[in-house]
N, C-alpha and C positions, 0 to 999 in steps of 0.2 A: 068392349075392351079398347082402350086407347093405346095404340102402339106409338112409342115416341122415344127420343133420346132421354134416358134417365141419368143416373149417376155418371157424371163425366169421368167421362171417364173420371269400379272407379279405377281404374286403371290396373294394368297387369301387376301382379306382385313380381318380385324378382325370382327367377328360377336358377339364380347363380348359385351353384354349389361347386366346390372343388372336388376332383376325383378322389382325393384323400379322405375327405369327409364321407363320400358315398360309400366307401368301403366299410365304414364303421356304423352306418346308420341304418334304421329300419325303414320300410317302405311307406309310401304315402297311400297305398291302396287300402280301402275300407269298404265295408258293406253297409249301406245306409238302412235305417229301420224302414218299415213299411210307411206309406204316405199317412198323413194325418187325416181324419174325416173331412169330407169336402164341405166347404162353407160357401154358400152363394156369393159370387163376387160383389164386392162393394169397394170400388176404387176410384181414383181420380188422377187425371194427368197434371193437373194444377198449372194449366197455361195462364200466363199473366196478361191482364188487359193492356192493349196498346192504344187503340183509338176506338172505344167501344160504343160511342154515342155521337150522333151528328144530326144536325137540323137539315131539313130539305131546303133547296135553294130558295124557295118562296116562303119558307118559314112556317108552312102549314102543318108539318108533321115532324116528329121526332123518331129516329130509328135507332134501335139499341141492339147491339150484339150480345145476346143472352148466352154466355159462354157455358153455364151449367146445363142449359137446356138444348143447346145446339140449334138455336133459332134466331131469327131476326124478329124482334118485337116493335110494333108500329104504334105510335100514339098520335092522335089528332091534338092540334094546338088551338086553344081558343083563349079569349081574353080572361076567362075564368079559371083556366088551368089546362091540364092534359087529361085526356080520356083515351082509354085502350081501343085500338082499332082492329088489329089483326096480329097473328103470329105465323110466321113461315119457317118450317124447319130447313136448316141449310146443311152444314157439315159438323164434323166433330171439333169442338173447341173454337168456336168463332171468337177472334179477339179484336178485329178491326172492321170498321164499316165506313163506306164513303158513298155519297149520293152523286151520280154523274149528272143526274137531272131530277125533275120532280117525279119522274116515273121509273127511273131505273137506279137500283141501289146494288153496290157490290160489297160482299162480305168475304173476309179473309178467314179461312178455317185452318187453324194451325196444325192439328193432328191429321186432318184429312188431306193436307197438302193441295189445297184446292181453294178456288174463289167462286162463290155463288153469285150469279147475276140474277137479281130478283126484279121481276116485273111488278111494281107495286100500283100500276094502274088497273090491273085486272081485279076482278072480284070472284073468289078471293086472291090475294097476291100469291105468286108462285115462282119457284126457280125456273128460269127460261133457259139458262145455259150454266154449265160448270166448266171453269178453266182449270186445268191441272198444272201445277207449278212445282218448284224444288221443295226441299224438305223444311218443315216448320216455318211457313210463311207468317209474317208478323204484321205488315202495314201495307197501305195502299193510298196513293193520291193520283190526281189526274193533272197532266201538264200538257204542254205544247199547244198548238193553235186550237183555240176553242176547247181546251181540256180534252182533246181526242185521244191522248196517249195515257195509258195506265201503267204506273210503276208499283211494282210489288216486291217487297224484301224477302229473300229466303236465304237459308244456309246454302252453301256451295256443295250440295249433294242431293241426293234423292233419285228415285227410280225414273222420274219423268224427264230429267235433263238428258238422259241417255235413250229415251224412246225413239224409235225409228221414225215417227211422225215429225221429229224435230231435226232430222238430217238436213244439213245446209243452213240451219239457223245460226247466226253468228254467236258464239259463246256457248253453244249447246255441246253435249258430248261428255267424254270422260272427265270427271272432276279432278282427276290426277292426285288422289289422296296421298299417294306416297312420293309425290315430287316436291322438291324444295323450291321456295320462292313463289308459290302459287297462292293468290288471293283466295280467301275462303268466304267472301261476302258477295252474294248475288242480288242483282235487281232484274227482274223479268219485265220486259216492256212489251205492251201489247197495243196495237191500233184498236181502240174500243169500237171503231166504226167497221172494222173488217177482221173479225176474229177467226175467220175460216171455218172448215167443217172437219178438221182433224179431231182425233179422240178427245183431246183436251184444249182445243184452241191452238192457234199458231202465233207464237210471240214474234215480234219484229226482231228482238235480239234479247240475249241474256248478258247483261253487263256485270263482269266480275271485277271486284275492288279489292285492294290489298288490305283487307281487314279480316276479323274473326267473327263472321255471322252478324248481319245487320239486323236492326229492329225497326226504328222509326224513320219516318219521312216527313218532309215538309216541302211546300212549293211556293215560289214567289207569287204575288198577286197577278203578274203578267204571264205566269205559266212558263217562262223561259228557263228557270233553274229549279232543279230538284235537289234538295239536301238529304243525304243519307247518313244515319248515325250507326256505327258499329255498337252492338250491344255490350258484350264483355270484351271491351277493347284493351283492358290491362292498364298497367301503369309503368311499364318497362322494367319490370322485375323478373327475376329468375332465382333458381337455387342451384348451387353447385352439388355434385355428389359428395358423400361423406369422405371419400378417398382423396379428393383434390387438394383441400387445405393441408397445411403442415399438422403435425401431430400437436396434441395439447390444446390450450386456449390462450388467447391473448386478451388483455384488458385495455390496450392502447395501441396506437398505430405505429409503435416503435419496434415492433417484432423483427427478427432477422430475416425471416423468409426462408424459403427452401425451394428445392427443385423436385418436382413430381413428374416422372416420365419425360424428363426433358423440358417441362414446362415450368418456368419460374413463377412462383406465387408469393404474395407479400407476407403470409403468416398463417397463423391458426384461426379458427372461429373465435369471435368474441366471446369472452367469458360471461358469467363465472364458470369456473371449472368444476364447481360441486353445487349441490343444493343447500339450503340453509341448515341441514343436519350434517353437512360435511360429506355426503355420499358422492362419489365420483360420477360426473355426468358421462353418458356415452359419447362416442366420437360421432360428430354430425357434420353436415355441410353447412353452408351459410348463404343467406339471401344477399343478392346483388341488384343494384338498381343503376340505370344509366343517368348521368347528369345531363345538363343542357347541351353538352358538346358530345354526347353519345359515348361517354367513357364510363366503364362498368366499375362501381364502387361499392364497398360494403358499409355497414353502419358506422365503422370507425374512420371512413373516409379513404381507405386504401384502394388503390387501383388494381383491378383484376382483368383489364382487357386482354392482356396476353394470354390469360387462361380461359377465355371464352372463344366461341366459334361462330357466333352470328350477331346480328344486330337487330334491334327492335325500333323501327321508325315511329311506332305508335300513331298511325294514321287513323284518326277517330271519327272525323266527319268528312264527307266528300260532297262537293258540288258538281251536278251533272247538267250539261246543256241538253234541254229536252229535244232539241232538233237533231244534233249530231251525235247524241249520246256519248260525248267525250267528257272526261273529268275536267273541270276548269279551275278547281282549287281543292286543296286538302288542308285540314286542320289538325294539329297534334296537341297532346297534353290537354284535352278537353275535359277528361274525366276517366275514371276507371271503369265504371258501369254506366252506360248511357241509356236512358229510358225514353225520352221523347224530345221533339223538336217543335219550335213554333217560329214563325217569320213575322216580324213587326210590319204590318201592312203599310205603315206610314213612312218608316224609315229604312226597311230592308235588313235591319239588325236581326240576327238569329239567336234564339235562346235555346240552350240545351239543358234539359233536367238530368242530373246525374248524381252519383256518389263517387267520392274519392276514397279508396281503400287506404288504410294506414298500416298496411302490412310491413312497412319499413320500420315500424315499432316492434317490440318483442315483448313476449310473456303475457299470460293471464295471471290472475291472483293479485294480491295487494301490492306487489312490487317492493316489498320491504327489503329483502335480501339483495336483490339485483339493483335496486334503485330505479326500476323502470317497469311499466305495465302498460298495455293498450286496453285495459279494462274500461268499457264504455266509450271507447274511441277507436271503433272498428271501421266506420266509414262515414265520412262527413257529407251531409246532404247539401247539394249545391245547384246553382243554375250558372252555367257558363255562357258568356256573351261572346258571339263572333261578329266582329265588325271591322271597320277600317283601322280600329285601334288594335286589332289582333285578337288573340284568345285571352279572355279575361274571366277566370273563375270567381263566383261569388258565393261564399258559404252562407247558407240560410240560417245557420244556428250560431252566429258569432258570439252570442251571449253565453254559450256553454264554457264553463271552466273545467277542462277535462282532468285537471289535478285534484279537484274536490270529489271524493268518492265516499259515499254515493252522492250525487247531485242534490242540492237543496230542493225542497219540495215545490217551489215556485218555478224552477227551471223548465219543467215539462210543458207548462202552459203556453210557453213562447216558442216551442220547438216544432219543426216540421220533419217528418221522417219519410224516407222513400219517395221522393218527388216523382210522379209520373206524368200524366198528360198536361200540356200547357196550351192556354188559349190567350190571345191578345184582342183587345177591343179594336174595332174598325179604325178609330182614331189613333190607335197606337200608343194611348196613354196609360193603359191599365193591363197588368199581366196576372192571370190566375194560374195556380199550380195545384194539381191534385195530390195531396200528401197522403199516400196509400196507407202509411203505418201510423198516422195520426188522427184519423177521422176528422180531417179538416181540409179546407181549400185555402191556401194561402193567396192573399191579395196584396199586390204591390204596385206602386207607380213604376212604370217601365223605366223612367229616367233614374229612379233610386236604385233599381237592379244594375243599370249600365254603369252608373258612377259610384256604385258600392256605398250609397250614403244612407241606406235603411238602417234602422236599429230595431232588431227582432222584438226587443221588450215593448217598445212603443207600437211598432208595426202590427204586432199580434193582435191588438184590439180589432182590427179589421178583418181577421182570419174568419172564415165561415165554418161553422160546425154543421156536420151532417150527421144524421142518424143512420143506422145500419151498419157502418163501418166499412173500412176499405175503399175509400173513393178512388176510382181508377180512371174514369172518363168525364170529360167536361164538354158541353156544348153551349155557346152563348146565344141567347135569344134577346137581342138588344132591343127589337121592336117592342117586346112585352117586359123588359127590364128583368129578365130571369137568366138563371144559370141552371142548367140541368146536369146533375151529377150521378153517375152509376156507383153503386156500392157493391163491392164484391163479397163482403163477408155475409150478407143476407141476400144478395142478388135482387137489389132494389134500384129504384130510380128516384132521387130527391129533386125537388123543385125549390130553388132559393130565389127569394125576391131580393133583387139587387138594391132596391131602395131602402130596405130595412136591414138587409143582411140576415134575415131569418129564413128557415126552411118553412115553406107553406104547405108542402105536401110530400109524402114519401109513399111511392107506389111499389108494390111488391111484385116481382116477376116470377114466373113459374120456375121452381127450383126443384128438380127431382132427385138431388144428391141425397145419400144417406146422411143421418144425423151425425155419424162419426166423422164425416167430412165438414159439414157445415159448423158444428160446435167447436171443432178443434182448429180450424183454419186461422182464426185470429191470433192464436198463440205463436204462429210463425212470424207474423208481420207487425202486430200491434205494439209499438214502442211505449205506449201508455201503460200497457199491462206488464211489460217485461223489462223496462229499464227505468232508471230514476231521471235520466236527463231528456227522455222523450225522443231520442234519435236512434239509439242502437236497439237492434233486435236480431233474432236468429237469421232473418232474411237479409241482414246486413252482408252476409257472406252466402247464404243459401237463398238467393232470390228465386222466388217461385218454385221452391222445393229442389232446386238443383244446386250448381256450384258456381263460383265467380271466376274459375280458371286462374287461380292465383295460389301462391305458396305462403303460408304463415308460420312463424315460429310461436307456437301457443303452449310451450312448456311453462311450468310454474316452479320457479326455484324455491318458493315457499310452501310447495305442495309435499304430498307424501307419496311413497311408493304404492303401487297396485300390484297385488299378486293374483295372477290369472290362473283359474282352476282348469281352463279348457286344454284340450290335448294340443301340445306343440309338436308337430312332426319334425323329425330330425333333432330332437332336443338332445340327443346323446353327442351329436357334433357340436352343438352350442355350448355344451359343458366343457368342452376342450379349449374354448376361447376364454382367456382369463378376464378379458374386459367386456364380455357380452352384457349389454344393457347398462354398461358402465360399471357395475358392481360384480359381474361375473356370475350372477344369479339368473338362470335360464327364465323362471316364470315370475321374476319380480321386474316390474316395468318402473323406470326412473321417471320422476315428475318433469324432467327436462328432456324433451325428445328431439328437438332440433326442427329444422323447417320441413314441413309436410304440406302437401297440396290438399285443398279443400275437396272433400268428397261430396258426391250428390246424395240427397235424401231420397231420390227415386229408388224404388225397388229394395228397401230395407227389409221388408217382411221376408222371413225364411232364412236370412243370412247371419243370424245370431249376433255376436259381439261386434261392436262398432268402434270407429276410429281405425287408423291404419294399423295400430298395434293391438286392437281388440280390447283396449283397456276399459272399456265400458261394461265388460262382462261383470265386473264387481263395482260396487259403489253405494250411494245413499240408500237405495231401496233393497240392497243385499247383493248376494252373490249367486250366480246361476249354478244350480246343483245338478244340472244335466250332465251326464258323463259321455254322451255321444250325440251327434247331429240328429235332429235339428236343435240348436241351442235357442234360448229364450230371447227373441228379439224384442219383445215388449219390455222385458226388464232391463235389457241393454239400453234401450232408448230412454227409459224413465231415469236411468242413472245420469243422464245429461242434465238433471235438474241443477246440479252444483254450478253449471255454466252461467245461469241467470245471474249469479252474483260474481263468481270469479272471472267472468268474461263480459257479460252483457251489463253488469253493474246495476242490478235492480235494487239492492239495498235490503229489503225485508225478504223473509223467506217466500219462495214461490210455492203456492199451495199444492199439496199432494194431489188432490183430486184434479186439479187443473193439469198436473203433469199427465196423469192417465188419459185425460181427454186429448191433450196434445199428442200423446203417443198413438192413440187410436187413429188420429188424423194422419200423421207422419207415416204410419205403416200402410196407410191406404194409397199412398202416391206410387204410381207405377211408371216404369220406363215406356216411352213411346215405342211403336214398331220400328224396327231396324230399317233405315232408309237406303242401306247398301245392298241388302239381300233382295233377290228377285221377288216380284209380287206373287209369283206362284210358289213361293217358299223353296225354290231349287236352289242348288249351288252351281256356279259355273265350273268348268273343268279345274281352274286353279284353286278355287274355294274348296271344292270336293277333295282334291288331293291334299290340301292343307288339313282338312278335317280328318282325313284318314290318318295323317301323321299325328295329329293331336290325340287321337284315340289309341295310337300305337298300333295302327293297322297297315302301315306302309313300310316295306322293307323286310328285313330278316327279324324273326322273333329272337329277341335278345337271349332268351333262356335256351331255346332248342337249336338256334341256328339255321332253322329253315324258314321259308316264307310265312309270314304271319297269317294266321286264320282268324277271321272275325265273322263268326256266323251270323247271317241275317243283319249285317251291319252293326252289330252289338259289340260289346268289349271283346278283346282278344281272348282266344281259348286258352292260350298260355300266358306268358309274361307280356307279350306284346313287344313292339319295337320301343326301346327306352330312348327318351330324349337325353338322359344323362344317367350316371351311375355306373354299376358293373353288372355283368350278366348273371347275376343271382336274383330270383325273383323277389326276395325280400330286401334287396339293396339297389335295385334300379327303378327308374321312374318314367312313365309315360307323362305327357302334359296332363291328360286326364286323371292321372293317378293322384294329383294334388288339386288341380283345377277342376273340381267335380262338375260334370254336366249331367244332370238328372232333372229334366223339366217337370216330371211327376212330383218330385220333392221340392220343386221351386229352387233348385240349385243351378245357378248359371255362371260356373267358374269357381264356386266355393261352397263348402258345406258349413262354414263358420269356423273352421279350426285355424290355428296358427302354424307357423313353420319357421325353421332356422334356415336362412339363405345365404350364409357367409357374409352377412351384413353386420354392422355393429349392434343392431337391435333385432330381436325376434319380431316377427310381424304376422298380422293376420293375412291369410289367403284371400285376395280380393275377387269380387265378381268381375266378369269380363264383357258386360253387355253394352257399354257405352264407349268402347275403345275408338269407334269411328268419330266420336265427339271431341277427342283429344288431339286430333291431327293439326299440324301447324307449326311445330317446333322442329327445326332441322339444323343439325350441327352439334358436335361434341368433341371436346379436346380429349387426347389420349387418356385411357384408363386401364387399370389393371385386370378388369373383369370381362373385357371384350376383346375380340380380335382387333389389332391395330389396323388402321387404314381408314381413309375418308374422314380424317380428323382436321382438315384444313378449314379455313374461314368460308362459311357458305353465303355470307351476304345477309341482306335484310330478311327477316321472317315475320310472321304475323303473330306468333305466340311464343311466350317464354316458359311455358310449363308443358311438359311432356308425360311420360310414363314413369311408373314405380312411385313409391311413397313420397318422394321428394320432387317428383316431376323432372328430375335430371337426366332421364334417358330420353333422347329426342324422338327416336322412331321405334316402332315394333321391330323392324328389320334389324336395327342395332341390338336391341334386346335379345333377339334370337342369335345374335353373333357372339353371346357369351361364350367364354372359353370351355365351359363344361358342356356345351352343346356340339363341340367339334366331333366329327366322326372318330370312332375309336373301335378298338377290338375287332378288326376285320369288318368294319362297316356294320357291325351288329349294335352299335350305340351311337346316337346323335344323328347329325344331318349328313347321312352318307351321300345324299343328292347335292350337297353344297348349297350355294346361294339361291339357285333356282327353287329348291325345295323350301328354303326359308321364306322366299317370296310367296309361295303358296300358302304357308301357314300364316303369314302376315295377312293375306287376303281373306283367309277364313276368319281370323280374329276380327276383322273389320266387319264381317258379315255374321258375327257370333249369334247363336240362338238366343231368343228371349221369350218372355212371358206371353207376348201376343205375336200373331202372325203378321208378316208384312202388309197383308192385305187389309187389315184392320183400318178403318177410317176412309179407305179409298172410295172414290165416287166417280159417276159418270152420268151425264144427262143425254138421253136419247131424244133427238128432234127429228122434224120432218125432212131435214136436209143432211143428216150425218149417220144414217143407219149403217152405211158401209164401213165406216171407220169405227163406229162405236159398237157395233154388234159383237166383234171378237172381245172386246173388253167386258161386255155383259156376260158372255160365255165364261170368261175367266172368274168373274165375280160368283156366278152360279157354282162353278166347279170348286172353288175354294170354300164357299159356304157348306159344301157338302162333304168337306175332307176333314178327317178327324185331326185334332191337335191336342198334343200333350202339354198340360199347363197346370200347376198346382192351385193357382188362384182361380183358375176357370173350372177345375173339376175333371173328373175321369171321362165324361161323355161329350166333352166340348168338340165343336168343329171350329174351323179357322175364323168364322165370323157369322153373324146373324145378317142375312141380306134382306133389306127392305127396299121398296120402291115407292115413290111418292108422285102423285099426279093429280091434277084437277079434272074431274069428269062431271059433266052436268051442273057445273057451278059449285061443286063441293070437293074439298080437298080430301084425298083418300090415301091411306098408307097400306101397302101390301107386304106381307111377310112371306119369304120362301118357305115352303113346307118340305118335309122329307120325300113327298111324292112328286116333287118338281112343279107343283102348282103354286100360285101366289094367292094367300088368302088376305082379304081386305079387313079393315077394322069394322066393317059391316057389309053385309051382302055375300054374293057367291064368289067362290075362287075363280081365278082366270088361269088359263094356261100361260106358259112363257110366251108363245106366239101372239096370243090375244092381248097380253099386257103390252107387248112391244107395239102392236098395231095402233094402240091409242095414240102414240106420238106422231102418227102420220098427220093428225089434225093439228095445226097450229094452235098454241094455246094449251095443248095437252101434252106437253113435254114431260117425259118420265125421267126422274132422277133416281138412280140406284145408289145405295150407300151400305157398305159393309160396316156394321156396328160391332163392337166387342161382343163376344158370345154372352148371352143372357140379358143383354140390354134391351132388346127389341120388345120383350114380354114384360118389361117393368115400366108400368104407366108413369107418365108425368104427374107430378103433384099439383092439383088445382091451386 
C-alpha cells in the first residue's frame, strides 16, 4: 500500500427583528432529520497556483509544486528535454516553490500553513526542516545579502503568530482582528542561514502591511527590494445599507436629497424603480466608489462622503527594503485582484498581473429595460506597470467590444483570461504571462506593455498554446530556449520550444484527486468554454472557488420573479410589511435585488439554496421539492446555468451535462480549517462564553426565569436564553435557533432555510464558517437598526465590505448591537451582560466550528537539534489524531486527522501512519513505537516530518 496525499483536499445574516414582530411570529427552532448515509470524503481546497515551478540556479533541474499530490516533483534537464527524477511529499496544497541553491528548495504549503525546506542533494531528496508561518501562505522569494533572507506572504492571522515560541519577535502576537486601522497583510522574514531550533523556526520579524492579505512577491536582481502584492486589494468600493439612501429611486443626480438620522444624503438609489413588467423594486442600498481625490460617489456622480465613516487608501503593492524591513514605497489603483509580480531585470520596471472588477457597472441580463448591463464585462484582464512614470494599467484585451453581445466568434482567439505568473527574459525585452483561463501563455515585447502599443489582434499570433489547460506557472530556460509551464486542469508540465513556439512535450504529474474534481474544475475558470469573448468566467468573481471581497448589483430588470418554496421563518411578520420584496409577496423574489457581496463557493454542500436570498432553489432544472432540511444543494447549484448567458455572456446554451459536472466539482470545495481556533480545538474563555450565549446556555432561561440548564453541553433543556423575542418558547430565539450548528448534518450556521429579518427583502440564513475572513472594515454612519454610538470617522481601513448581505455592517460587534438584542424583560432576553458579553460572542463567531478540525494540515519536522521544542507539538498531533470529530463530510467515525510521519531510512523514503494502538505502521515493514520513530531523527539526514492529513486521506493511494 502506498500512503500518500490524495484528493486535495458568507457572512452573518441579520438577526435584526423588532420586538413587535417577535410577538407575532413563530420560533426558529426545528428538529433536523437524521443524517444522510455517509459517503467517503472526496473534496478539494482549490488553492490557486502562485509560483509553482522554478529552475535550479545552475539550470540542471526543474522543481514543481504539485498542488494535488502535496509533493515537490523534480525533473532533470537535458538538451533532449526533461526526465523525471524524484518526488518528495511536502505539505497540504503546495502553491509556490523557490530554489535557494542547487541543493536546497523551499516549498510554500497553503493549507498546512508551513514551508518545507527540501534537501535535494540527498538520495532520495527529503524534507530537512519545516517552518511554521501565518495563515494560508502564498509566495516566497529570497533577498538581502547573498539571498540570505526569506520573505513569505501570509494572511494576518493564524495560530503560529501567537505561539509562545515567537514571544519577542517583532510583529508577532495578537492579530487584533477586532481593532480598526490594522493592516491585514503579513510578510514573514527568516534568516535562511540561522533558522533556530524552535518548533517552527524563528523569524527575524513579521512585517504587517496596510492591505487585505498578500499573495505574490518579487525581488530586484540586487536583492535590495522586495515587492509585495495584495491579493484581493479591492477597488475602493463599498455599499450602503438599504436604510441610508432616501426613499424611492432617482434616475439623475438632480434629486432633492434628504436627512437620515441627522446625516444628509444626496438622494435615493439610482433607478429604475420597477422591472420591465412594472413590478416595484425592493428598497436597496447603493454602491459607492472613491474618486481620485478620495471622495465617495455613486454611479450618478453624487457625493456621499458625509454619509460614510471611513476611507479606503487602496494600497495595492508595497516595496520593502530587505535590510531594514521598512516600506520604501506604496502603489495604489494597481488593480482589484492582484495575482503576480515580476521585475524587469534590465530596467527595474515592475509588472503586476491583475484583473480590474467592473462592479461599478450594474445588472446582469440583456440590459434592454435599464439600458445597461455588465454581461460579459465582469473583470478586465490587465498587466499594470509600476515605474518612474507611476502606475500604468494595461488592458490585455483591448480588442473586446463589450457592447456587442455575445461577442463575435473571432474575439476569443485574441483574448487572455485570468493572468497569473509573469516571467521576463534576462535582457528585459520579452514578457510572458500565464493566462490561466485561456490555456495560453501571452508573449509581449516588454516595451509594448510599458507604452501600451500592443494590439491583441496582431500580438495574439505569438501567444503560446499549451495542452492540459489552466497554465499557472512559468519557468524560463533560456539556455535551452524553452519555457516550462504547469497546467492545473490536468496537473501537467508542458515544455515549449521558444524558437518554434510549439509544445514539444507534456508530462503528467501524479494526481490523486477524484474525477469529480478534475473533470469539473475547468468550468470554473475556462473562459473559452464559458464566455464568447474569452475573458469572463465564474472565476472572474469566484477566483479559486472563493470570493472577491466586493459588492455587486447583479439584479436583472429584464428578468422574472422567482417563487421560493422553502420555509421562510418569521414569514408572518414579513406579511405585515406592505413592501416586502418590493411587491409585498413574502415568497416572491424580485429580479432586482440591489447590491450584495460575493459569496464563497467553499462549503456549498449541505447548505441548500444559494445566493443571499436563496433564489436558486428554483430555476432552469426545476424547483426543490424537499419540505425540510437538508435541501437540494446540487439542484440549487445547477440552476446557476442561466448565469452563463445572463452574466458571463456565453451565447449558446451551456450543456446540461456539463452543468452537472460543474456542480459535482463545486460542491466538493471545502472551507480550510479555522485559523483562529486553537490547534487542540479548544475555546479560550471568551470564545467559550460566547458559544454558551450562542447556544442559549448563558444567563436566565427566557421561559422559566431560572438559570439555563444545558445537559452535557447540548441544547437548552427548556427554551434557553433568547437573543431576542419574548419569553414564550415559540416566540423567542436563541442564536442557534436560526443559525443551526449541527456538524453531523453538515450545518454550520444554517440548515438552508430563509427568514424575515426586518429588512426590505427576505433572505437565506447564511453559514458562519468564514467570518474571520471578512475582517477589515471599521466604521458605520448612524442607522436605525443598531444602538447609536461610535459612528464617527474611523480613518483609513483595508476593506470596504463587511457583514450582512450587502456588506454594509462593518463589524460583528456592531451587528450584535442591534436594537433587538438589548437586554429586556428583567434580563431574561438579550445581552444582559452588555458589551463584554457581545465581545465574547464576537470572539466565538470568529472561531466558529467548521467541517475540519484546526489541526488538519499542521506539520512539524523533528531533527537532531530540536526535540525539546518539537516534542510537545508531536504529542499534540498524536492526541488530535486520536480524538473523535463530528463532521458530515467525514462520516460518523472520523477523528480530527490522519497522522502520518515521513522519513528516509536506509536510503528509502518511508511513510508511517498512526494506528489506534499508538504505533506507527509503515508502507512496508514492521510497525514502530512512538519513541522508536522519534529516535530515528537523532541521526542527521533522518529528519521525521509529521503531518495531520484530512481524515480518510492517508489510506487513499496516489494515482500512478
